[in-house]
N, C-alpha and C positions, 0 to 999 in steps of 0.2 A: 483399123479400130480408131474411132473418133475420140476426142478429148472427153466428151461426155460419157463414152463407154468406159474409158479409164477411170474416170472419177467414180462412176457407179461401182466399179469392182473394188474400190477403196472405201466403201461405206459399210457400216456395221448394220445388220438387218434389224438390230433392236432399236437403236437410237436414230439410224438413218443419217449419221453423221460420219465424216472421215475417221477412221479408227483412232483411238486414244489408247496407247499401251496394248496393241492387239495380242491376243493369246489364241492358240490353235487347239482344237479338241482332237481326240483320236479319230474322229469321223472326217477330219480335215477342214471343218468350217471354223471361220475365224469370227471373234467378237472382241469388243473393248472389254478389258479386264473388269472394269466397274460394272457394265451392263450385265455380263453373264453372272457375275457374283450376285448382283441384286436379284436377277431372275431365279436363280437357284436358292437363294435365301428364302424366297416365298414358296419353294417346293419341299422345304424340310419336313412338313407334315406328311408328305406322300412317301417318304423314305426311299425315293428314287429320283434320278436327275436325268432330264431329257435335253437333247440338242434342239433348240428352237426351230431349226431349219428342217433337218432330216428325222427328227423325233427319235433318234437313237436313245435307248435307255441305258443308264449307267447305274448299277446297283450301289456302287461306291462312289462318293463324290470325287471326280477326277482332279488331279493336280494340274493347276494352270500354268502352262509354259509359254513364255513370250516368244512370239514370231518376230525374230530379230530383223529379218530382211523386210517384211511387211512394215515393221515399226519404223525403219530408216525411210522407207518410201513415203509413209504418211507424215512423217516429220518434215520431209522435203516439201510436200504438199501444203502442210500448215504454214510453212515459211513462205511458200509461193503466195498463198492466200493473204498473209499479212502484208507482203510487198504489194500485192495487187490492191488491197485496201488503201494503202499509202499513196501509190502513184496512179493506179487505174489505167497504166500504159502497158500493153502486151507486145511481145515480139511478133512481127508480121510474118516470119518465116517458120515458126513452130506450128506443129498440127494441134496442139493443146495449149491452153493459156500458160504462157511463161513470161514473168515480168521483164520488161525491157530495162536495159541499163543505160543505153544511149539512143538518141534519135539523130538521124542524118538529114541535114537540110537539102543536100543535093539530091539524094535518093528519095527524100520525103517518106522514109520509113523508120520504124523503131526496131532495135535489135537487142537480143539477149546477149549474154557473155559468149556463148557458143558461136552464134552467127556473127558477132562482132569481130571475132578472130579472123573470119573469112572475108571481111568487108574490105573495101579499097583502102590500102594503106599508102597510097601515094602522097597523102598530105593535103591534096586539094579538096577533100570533102570536109565539111564542118560538122563536128559531133557536139551535140548538146544533151543536157539532162533529159530524161525521158519526157516528151510532151505530146500532146494530142493536136495542137494548133501550129503545125509546121508551115502551112500555107501563109500564116502571118509573119513568119520569119524571113520570107523571100520578097525582094523588091518586085512589085507588080510591073515596073517599066523594064528593068534590065535583067530580071530573073536571077539576081545575085543575092547573097546573104545580106541581111540588113545588119551592118557593123557599127553604125554611127547614129548619133542623135544630134539633130540640127536644132541648137538652142534658139536661133532666130525664128524659125518656122515651126518650132515644136514638133518635129517630124522624125521618124526613124528613116534612115537613108543607108544605101549601099555605097561601095567605094566609087563606082561610076557616077552616081548622083553627086558625090562630093567633088570629084576631080573634073567632070565633064559636063554634068547636068546643071539643073537650075539652082542647085544649092552650092555651086562652085564659090569659093571665097568666104562662105559663112563660117561662124564659130561652131565647131562640132565637138563632141566628146565620144570616146570609144564606149561601146556597149559594155566592155569589162568594167569601165569606170562606174557604170550604173550599178553593176553587182557589188562593187566595193563600197559605193555610197549606201547601197541597201543594207549591207552588212553592218556598216558603221551606224547606220539608223537603227538597226535592230539592237546593236550593242548599247546605243544611247537609250533606246526604248527600255531595256532591261535596267539600266542605271536609274532612269526616271521612275520606273515602277518601284525600285528599291527605295528611292528618295521619297516617293509618294507614300509608301508604307511607312517610312520613318517619320515623315511629316504628319501622317495620320495618328501614329503612336503618340507623337508629340502633342497634337491637338487634343487627343483623348486625356493624355495626362494633365495639360493645362486646363481642360474643361473640369477635371476632377479638382484641380487645385482652385479654380474659380468657384467651384460649388462649395468648397470647404470654406473659402474666403467669404462667400456670401452667407454661409451659415454663421461665421464669426461675426460678420457685420451685423446680422440680425440679433445675435446674441449680446454684442455690444450696445446696440441701440436700445434692446430691451433693459439691459442692466443699467444704462444711464437714465432711462425713464424711471426705473425703479429708484435709482439713486437720487434723481431730483425729487421724487415723491417722498422719499425717507427724509431728505434734507428739509423739505418744506414742512413736513410733520415736525421735525426737530425744531425748525425755526419758530413754528407756531407755539410749540410746548415752551421753549425758553422765553419767547416774548410774552407768553401768557404768564409765567412766573413773575417776569419783571413787572408786567402790568398790574399783577395783584399787589405787588409791593408798592408801586406808584399810587395806587388807589388807597392803600392803607396810609401812606404819607399824606394824601389829600385829606383823609378823614381826621387825622391827627392835627393837621394844620388848622382845619375848620374848628375843632374843639379848642385849640389854643387861641385862635382869634376871638371866640366867644368869651374865653377866660380873660383875655386882655381887655375886652370891653367891660366886663364885670369889675375887674380890678381898677380900671380907669374911673368907673362910676363910684366905686368906694373912696378912691383917692380924692375925688372932687368933693364928696360929702364930708370927708374928714377934714379937708381944708376949710370948708364952710364952718364946721364946728369949732375948729380951732380959732376962727376969727369971732365967735360969740363971746361978748364981755360979761353978759348977765349969767351968773351962775345957775339961776333957776332955769332960765331957757336952755342953758348948756345941758343940765341934767335931763330935762324933758327930751331934748333932741336926741341925745346920746342913747337914751333908753330904747329907741326905734330899732336898734340893730347891734349886733356883736361886733362893732367895728374895730375892737382892739385885737380880735383873734385874727392873726395873719397866717395860720398853719393852712397849707395848701391840701385841701381834701381830695383833689384830683390827680395827685401826683402819679398815682398807680395806673390810672387810666390813660394819662396824657404824656407818657413818656415818648422819646423821639423815635423808639424803634430800632435804633442802631443803624449801621451801615447796610447797603445793599448786599444780599447773600451771594457774593460772588463765588464763594467756595462751593455752594451747592449747584450754582448754575454751571460752573466749570466741571464739576463732577458729572452732571447730566450730559454736557457736550462731549466730554471724553469717553464716557460709557457708550453713548449712541454712536458716536463716530467710529469708535473701535469696532463695534458691531457691523456697522455699514461696510468699513473697510475690509473686514473679514469676509463679508459676502462678495465684495468686488474681487478680492484676491482669489477666492474659491471659484468665481465664475469666469474670468478672462486672464487673470495673471498666472504666471508660472513662478515656481519657487526656485530660488538659487540653492543649488546643491553644494554643500561645504565638502569639496573633494580632498581626500587625503590619499597620498601615494602609498602603495603596499610594498615595503622593502623586500618582503619575501618574494615578490615576482620580479624585481628589478635584476636586469643583466648585470654582470660583474664589471662592466665598464661604464655603468651609470651610477653616479653619485646622487644620493637622495638627502636633501637637506634636513636639519633637525625638525622643523616644523612640518615635514613631509609635504611641502608645497612646490618645491622646486627640483627638477631632475636635470643634471648635467652630464654632458659626455666627457669622460676623463680617460687619460692614457694609463692611469694607475688602476691596476686590478684591485677590486674591492675585497676579494678573497672571501666572499660569503659562501656558505655551504651549498652545495648542489642539492636541490630539492625538486620534487615533480611540479612545484608551483612556479619555479623560476624560469625565465626565458634564458635558454642556454646560448643560443647563437646569434641573437639579434639584440641591438641596443634599445630596449623598450621596456615599459613598466605599465602595471595596471593600477586602477584605484582599489582601495580596501572595500569601498562600499559598493553594492550592486543595487540596481533599480529595476523593479518588476511591475511598476505601475505608476500612474500620475504623470504630470507635466513638470519638468524641471529644466534648469539650464546651468552651465558652468562656463567660466572663461579662462583663457590662456594667453599670457603674454609670450608672443612668438618673436619679438624684436631682436632677441639676443641669440638666435639660431638661424643658420643660413640654409639648412636642409632638415626638414622634420616632417612627421605625420602625426595628426591628432584625430581622435575618433572614439568609437565605443566598440566593444567586443563582447562575445560570450565567454563565460569562464571556462567552457570546453574548448576554446582555442588551443591549437598545438603549441607547445612550448619549446620545441627542439628544432625541427627542420624549417626549410625555406617558407612553406605555407603558413608559418607562424607570424609572419609579418602582418601587421594590421592592414587590412585592405586586400591582401593577396589570398583570401579564402572567403568562404561563405559564411563565416562566423564573425565578420568584423566589417565596419564601414568607417572610412577615414577621409580626410582632406590632406593632401600631400603638397608641399612647397619645395622647389629646387631652383632657387636663383632667379629665374626670369619668367616662370610660369606656375600655376598651381593646378592640381587635378584632384577630382573626386573618384575614389577607388573602392571597389567592392567585388569580392570574388575574381580578382585580376581583371576586371573590366574597368577601363580608365576613360574618364571623361575629362579632356584637357582644356584649360582656358589660358589664353595668352595675357600677359600683362601682370603688373604689381598688385598685391593686396593693398587696398587703400587704408590700412590700419595695422598697427603692431598688436592689436588685441582681436582675438577671435572668440566668438561665442558659439557654443554647441548647445542646441535645444533638443530635448527628448520629449516626445508625446507618445508614451509606451502604447496606450490603448488604440490611438490613431495609426500606430505603426510608423512613425516619421522620426528621422534624425535630421535636423537642420543646422547649416552653418551660416554665420553672419559676421561681417567685418564691422567692428565697432567704430566706424567713421560718423561723420555727421552730414546727412542723416544716416541711420544704420543701413547697411547694404546686405541683402540677401544673396548668398552665394550659390547654395544648392541645398535640396532636400532629398534624402533617400526615403524610399517607401518600401516596407516590408512588413511581414506578419511575424512578429517576434515570438520565439518559442522558448527563450531562456532569459533569465535576468541579464542586465547589461552593465558593464564595467566601463569607466573612462579609461582611455589608453593613450600612452604617448610613446613616440619612436624618434630618436634624436641621432643625427649623424655628427653634428658639430654644435657647440654652444650649449645653451640651456633653454628650458621651457619652464615657465612659472604659472602655477594656478593662481588666479586672481580672486579677490573678494568681489562679490557682485551685489546688486540691489534688486529690489523687486522691479520687474519690467513687464511690459505687455508682450 
């Protein structure tokens, strides 16, 4: 029987494939369980069941029983098919296709496990993984196995080529070294792929940060254009008010100049009258006007108008500038959060100052009552405030502590066991400092940075809607340390964790 005949006997007559989970009917015919089940499901309306091959009728649907022997044979064939698909090399001695496990260079044949056991065991034959190009592994000159690679001539050679042939004295490497190098290259390839994927993720992250920075740049540019426009409008308004007062002063000055000229004319006429000695002439000349009446009939119209209305102008400036700054703060500035520490959450080896701004590690137990809110096993504390929207920041003086964590957490964070450390769970984000390095930690994933923090003051910024918690060192200039990105699902509290020393919440200012 040929291999083709054997294979045909193992094929289901319905699907014409090698049996999968074969079952045997009472008539002796075999089918895949799935195939016969599907065929009979389509015969339900006939209320009888036929064997597809011999047409034997069953009044009652037969129970399907696995043919264990046939099942094992078919599984072996499926395995062989898989191996053949992988190597494509068959044993040269088997009557039907059986995958080879080794190829012999001397015999120029491939062998399965069974025939390999009967093969020459003298050690003089060279066995290789299954291959179809055996002739390429033999030296065409000496008919020996190619065992070396000549670096000078870039050629594969046998031992005779190396010792007695034209490659004598050349630098060579063993073929095994090539395999080792190939394995090393494959390992390096995997590492490079992983690094490439990591680099791609970082590029995507940086591109997202760049996009947000560009959006902020556009927003700032728009804001300053609007700010300049509003300031120009305010300048025009204030200058217009001052110009009106200047024009008023000009009008009053002109009227006073006219009055001065009239008064000077009267003074000269009076002097002339006083110099007349003839009484008759004096009375005639003095009757031409009421020169003795010196009452100023223009006082009400010609008052000096008082000082410049500085109070009014200052009020206008203050009101409009306040409105403008409110718009600026709402546009690009973030608000300082006045953080107060919640004593009810503080671990009993943490002392909280009276102003609730400083948390200190202490050896003295504070003997506070055990409550569900309190951190039981770890030296940390949360803020009393929570934040569920907006942009804000808060600052911490870390210069008096040698080992600490600062960050933000959900109120649902565990308060008892190890995952309650801020950063060691998916409910908190923190910065960790320990003597000579700092790390960013979330859900026990650590990003470590070597070196000192260039400031004793750290700023934590929250943009809730953007899903960002950012850390900055308040040196000059301010240095960005890291930004966590997440989709927040709960309000966030400030959180401190102290091994030694103390941490102090600082007072902040409006900052960009």
